[in-house]
N, C-alpha and C positions, 0 to 999 in steps of 0.2 A: 685509282688510288683505292686501296682496300681497307676496311676497318673492321674492328671485332664489336659488335653491338654490345651493350652492357647487359648482362642477364638479369640485373637487379631493376633494370628499368620497368616502370609501370605505365609509361606512355601509351595511350591509345587502348588501354585495358580498362575494364569496369567490372563489377560485382554483377555475376549473372543472376538475373531475377526471372522468376516464372511469369509474371503478368505485370502489367501496369495500369494505373488509372491516374485521373486529373486529380481526383480528390479521394482520400481515404479517411472514413471516419471511424473511430474506435470507440464503441458504446452506443446502446440503442436506447438511451434515456431521452427526456425532452430536449436536452441541448444537442445530443448526437442526431436525432430525427430531424430537428430544425436545421442543423447543419446540412445534412444529406439533402433535404428538401431545397434549400437554398442554392446549393451548387447545382442540383439537377434543374432548377429553374432558370439558371443561366447557362443552360446547354452544355455543361462538362459532364463527363463520365464519372460516376460515382460508386464507390463500393463502400457499404456500410457493415461492419462486423460487430457482433455482440457474442459474448461467450455462454449466453444462457441458450438452452438448458445446460447446465453444469452437471457432469458425470459424478456418480456416487463415490468413484475413487478419489476424485478432486475434492468433493465435499467432505469426506472423512479425513482429509488432510487440512480441515478448516481453510480453504481456499476457495474463491477469493474473499469470503466472509467468514467469520467464526460460527460456524454451523453448530458445534458442540453435540455432535450425534443426534440433533433433534429432528431428523427427517424420517418420515415413514418409508416403507418399502416401495411406496408408489414411485420414488425416484428412479428405481431400476429400470422403468418402463419408459426408454428415452422418447419412443414415438409419442405417447401420452403427455410427457413432459413438453415437448416440442410444441405440441397442440395447445397445451395449457399457457406456455410463454407467449407464443403468437397472440392468443387470445387476450392477454394481459398488457398487450403493447397498441393501444389504440390507433396510434400514428402509422403503424405497420403498412396497413392497406393504402394509405395515401403515399407513402414513400414507394411501394411497389409499383402503384399507377403512375407516378412520376418518373418511372424508369431507373429507380435506384436499384443496384445489385446488392440485395440484402442477404447476408449470410448469417445465421443462427448457429449456435454451437461451435463458433469459431473464435479462438483467443488470440490476442497479440502478445507474444512473448518478449519482445524487444523492437526498439527503433535506434536507427543508426542515421546520423546526419553528416555531412561533409564537415571536417575541421582539420585540426593540426594533426590528430593521429591517423585519420583516414581520409586524407586530401583527395584520393583518387575517386571517391564517390561523385556522381553527377548530381545527385539530389538525394533527399531522404528516402529511406527504404525501411519497410517494417517486416519483421519475422511473424508468420501468421501459422497457426496449427489447428487441427480438428482431429478427429478421433482416428483418422486415417493416413494422414500426411502432414508434413511442415514444408513451407515454402517461403520465398522471399517476394514482396511486392514492392514495386517503385511508384512513387506518386509525386506529382507536383507539390501537393499540399496534404499534410496529415493533420487531421483535427482529432484530439485526444479529449473525448467525453467519458471518462472512466469512472466518475461518481465518487462516492465516499465509502467508508467503512468504520467499524466501531473501535475505539480504543480498548485494549484489554485492561482487566483489573483483577488481579491477584487476591485470593482470600482462601482459607482452609476450605477445600472441597470444590474448588472451582474447576478441577478437573473432571468433575463427574458429569455424565450424560445429562443434558437439559440446561447446563449453564452454558448460554451463548449469547452472541451479540443480537441486539434488538433489530438490527437491520437483516441479519440472517433470518431471524423469526419471521419478519415481515415478508421478505422475498418467498420463504417457503409457504407461508400462508396464503399470500395475495397471487404471487407467480404460479407456483407448483400445486397448491392445494394439498401440501404434504407436511404440515408442521404437526409434530407428535405431542409435545407437551401442550396442555390446554389450560391449566390453572398457574398464572404467571405472576412473579414478582418482578418489576421493572426497577433497576438501579439508575437514578438520575432523572432530573426534571427539566432539561433543556428543551427548547422549542422543537427540534429535531426528533428528539426522544418521545415527547408527548405525541407528535404527529403520527409516529410509528406505532405508539400504544393505542391511539384512537384507530388507526388502521386495523390493527389486530383484533380490537373489540369488534369493530365491524364486520370482521371475518369469522366471528363466532368465537374467539377466546376469551377467557376470563381474565381480567387484569385485577389480580387482588389487591395489589398496593404498588404505590409508586415511592421510592426512597430517595430522599435527599441528604447528603452529609452535612450541609449548611442547615442554619436555622430557618430558611424561607426558601421556598421553590423559585427556580429560575424562569420558567415558561409562563406563557400568557395564562391569566386566571381563567379565561373563558375555556381553555383546553382542559384544565384541572376540574372545572365545574362539570364539563362533559363527561369525563372520566368517573368523576364521583357520582353522578346521576345513575350510573349502573353499578354502584356498589364498591368502587375503587377507594381504598384508604390512602391518604397522604401521610407519610410518616417523615417528618423532618428531623435533623439532628441526630441521625443514626447512621451506621455502617455495617456493612455484613461482618458478622463474627466467624460463621460456620454454615456450609452447606451440608445439611444431613443426608443419609441415605447410603445405600450399597453402591452399585455401579451407577445408579441413576440418582437424581435429587429427588428427596421426599419432603424435605422442609427447608427455610432458610431461617436462622437465628441472626437477629440485628441486636446491635449494642449501642447504647447512647454514647455520643461524643460531644466534645465542646466546639467552640467556634474554629479552633486550629485543627480539629479531627482528631485530637487525644482522647482516650477513653475516660470517662468519668463515671461517677456513682449513678445507680439507677437499674432498674429492672430490664432484663433482656425481653425482646419480643421475638416469639417463635410463630412462623406462617408456615402452616402445611401447604405445599405446592410441587410440582413436577417440572416447573420451569423457572430459570433466574436469567433475567435478560440484561445485558450490560449496555447501557445507555448513557454512560458517564462523559462520554465525549465523542464527536463524529470527526473523523480525520479525512481530509482530501487525500483521494488516491492518486499519488504522484510517481509511483514507482517507474513507470515507463519513461516519464520526462526527466526524472533525476537520473535514471541510468543511460538516458540519451546525451547527458551532459547539459541539459537547460539549466541555466541559473535559477538557484532556488533562493527564497527568503523567508524569514519568519515574519508573518503578518497576523497579529492577534484579531485583528477584525475580520480576517478571511479565514479563521479556523485553524491556524497554525502554519505548517511548512508548505508553500505553495509556490508555483512558478512565477518568476518576475514576467509580467506581461506589459505589452504596450496597449494603447487604445483601441486595437483592433484585434485582441487577444493573442498576439503573436508573442511566442518565447523568445529567447536569447539565440535560438538555433533557426536560421532561416528555413522556412517551408513547414515548421512545426508550431501548431496553435493548440490552445486549451480552452475548454469551454465547459460549463455546468459546474457541480460541485468539486471536480478536481481542480478547478481554476479557484475556488474559494467557498466557503460555507457561512451564511449568517441568517438569522431568523427571517428577514424580509424575503430572501431568496428561497428559503425552505417553503414558505407559504405561499408565494406567486412563482409558478413554474415559468410565467412569462420573462422573468429576469434571465433565467437559464436558456430559454428559447433564443432570446435576444443575442446572448453570448455565443450561441452556437451559429445564428446567421451571421454575426461579424466575422467569426472565426473562418467560416467556409466562403464567403463573398469575395469575389476577385473585383467586383465593382466599386468604384468610389462612393462613399456615403458617409453618413454621419458617424463620428466614432462614439464608442460607449465608455461609460465610466465604470471599470471594473472594481473598484475599491469600494466597499459599503460605507455609509456614513456613520455607523456605530456597531456594537457588538465586539465582544472581547473573550478571549480564552486565556486561562492562565492558572490564577490561584485556586480556582474551583477544582481543577483536576489535581494538582498537587494535594490538596486537601483529601481527596479520595485515596491517594496513594499513600498519604501519611497515616490515614486512618485505618487503612486494611493491610497494605504490604508491610509497613515499618513495624507495626505493632503484632504481627501474626506469628512471629517466632522464627527460628532457624531453619526449619523444615520446609517451608513454603517455597514451592517452585514458581518463580516468576516466568521463567523460560521453561515451559512444560516439555517441548520437543527434547532439549538437551539437559533437562533437569538441573536447572542452575537457580540457586537461591538468592534471595536478596542479599544475605550477608557475604555470599561468594562474589557477587558484583561489587559491593561496596567495600570488601576488603581485598578485592582481586585475588582470590584463591584459583589456581589453575584447575581445570576439570579433575573431578575426583578419579577418574578411569586412568589418569596418569600415576596415581599412587604417590604422588609427591607430598612429603610430610610438611604440615604448616609450620611456619616459623614462629616463634614466640616474640613478644613485645620486648623491647630493649636491646634488640640487635643493631649492629651498625646500619647506617642508612642504606647501603648498598645491599643488605640482606633483607630489608623491611618489605612487607608485602600490603601495606594499606594503600588506599587509593591514591592519596596526596603524594605519597612518597615515590610512587611509581609513574603518575601520570601528570603531576603538578596540579596547579590550582584550576585548571579548566581541562578536565579530562574529557575525551571524545568517545562516544559509544562505539565507534569503529575500533577503537584500541581496546575497549572491554570485550568487544565481541571476539577479537582475536585471541585473548588471553583466557576468555572463559566459554566461549562458544555460545554465549547468550544471543539469539537471534539466527542461528545458523542451522536451524531444523527444518523439517519439511514444510512448515507454515510460512517459512522465510521472515520471520520476525513480526508477523501481523498482529500477534498478540502481545508481545513483550516489547516491541520496538519504543513506543512512547512510555511505557512504564520505565524502561532502563534509563531514558533520558530524565525523567522525571525524578528518579532515583539519585542520580549523580547531580541534579541540581539541588535536591534536599541536601545531600551530603556536602556540596560545596557553598551552601548558603547563598545560590543564585536564583534569579526568578525564572519562572517557566518560560522557555524559549531561548534562554541563554545558552543552554545546551542543546543541539539539535539531534533528532535521532539519527541512528546509522544509515549510512548510505545504501543504495540500491544498485543491483548489478543484474544484466541480463544473463539468462532468462528469467523473467519475473513470474513465471508460472512453471511448475514441474513439467519437464519434458522428458518422456520416454526416450531411451537411447535409440531405439528404432526409428523415432519420428526425427530425431537430430540428425541421424545418418541420411535420411532422405532429404533433409534440406540442401545438402549437396551444393554447397556455394563455394567450395574451395577447389579453384582451379590448379592445374599442374604448377603453373608459375608461383601461385601463392604457396604451394606446399614447399617448392624449393626454396623460397626466399621471403617466408612469412614475415620476418622481422622487418623487412622494407615496407611491406604492405601495411604494416601497422605503425609506421612511422618510428620504429626504435632506432636510437642512434647507434651506428657501428662502433664497437670496441676494438676491433681489430680490421685489418685488410684482409678479405678472403681470399683463398688461394687463387681463384680465377683472375684476380686482379694484380697478382705478383708477376712482375717482369720475369722472363726466362732466366736471367743472371742477375740475382739479387744479393748485394752485400751490405752490411751495415754503413760502409763508406758512401755507397752511392744512394743511400735512402735520404729523401728530401726531409729537411729539419722541421718542415711546417705541415708535414702529413702524419697520420695514424701509422703505427708500425705494423708489419706484416704478420700474419699468423705463423707460428712454426709448426 
């Protein structure tokens, strides 16, 4: 008996991968190093990747942190930067001695796990790239320890060189020895921000002032005292009015604000400086987990949007785990790296053991971040670009104006509901940043929304009179790092079968019966009533 095999069948096929490991760890911080060491101690093959040192081209696009052109020319010397980064990772030598395959300068641009859309995967796979190639790696367990980044904050002049995230400044000063601004003003007084400010101070930078929009600082008094001992001013109840200078920052002007972040009477404060550091909120780096389809939740005690985790740091996707600051940020964890290391050990271990508590007992985010956005973005006028990459203003976001390059005339008030362009008319009472992104392009630029993602969500919350967290930031998609086309071509994961029937490989339901499934003699009278129609 002869039969014709189904050309769409994916039975017995799999995604071609260049290499495999039992455990893949993404991120070389305390949690990632601890995860790698734990897996190696259990006798499993381990690969640890960390994207540092980051190339100048990537830094210039403000990836993965908001570098704000604050790096010196030293970052062009990749060999020197590789040596500097290796020296700044004290656990690196222990990992190498334990047999961990450590790869610096290697970024993960995406993770894929078996699911309804790609059920043919045997297990999780990750896409990696360095300066020369891009490839897929399969692993039994992937531990994401991607760390944290700074929330962006728009104010007049924030596009100038020297306005940067405080984590980026700390990375340049401590990891690379390549921080250009030396006289700095810090916005924000949370524990994480103050810890970075102290690290910068220890690295030789001058912290002129730390500024808080509220009437009282948020961080530990002892940390503020340590900063003040070296001349740092504490300025509460103020928000940035404008960064002055030409291409680079020369001074920051602060204006007094009330408890709600609105401007009030009083004299401005002008501070001559060459760097303004954004530390108004640290955000867990969840782009790999979100793009992989892991279930995400808003947890104010863990710093915002974080993966939903079980007691062993497992996400909703089998084989994918999260540890360190990408799994949650809170003051006690910032001050004690043993918490992050414990998460890494639980995430990597295949041995039975005590489960950990991943939720902190206290710590909240919310109204303080809304206060910063209210005090700077909303009161700054129509020309302020919240999304620098695509030059989208707060008004264009809140009134849902289409991108200006389309040349669409704005519609006046009083028009019928179908012609209105205000936020609520178009999107309803609960707008989603993904809708705003498609209508305005906010978040679609080279930085992939890292500087505006949380700001857009905060603006929508303020416009809708909703609490922080009620509107989640825009979603992520792979690749989560800019990938040159020459490297994308080298990934070479598309087989001939996938090219011929890619809709089947990605689980897309057929809308018609393709020609190869149509019988030789086909009429409407002989077509089964419970099957899809044939293509004409």
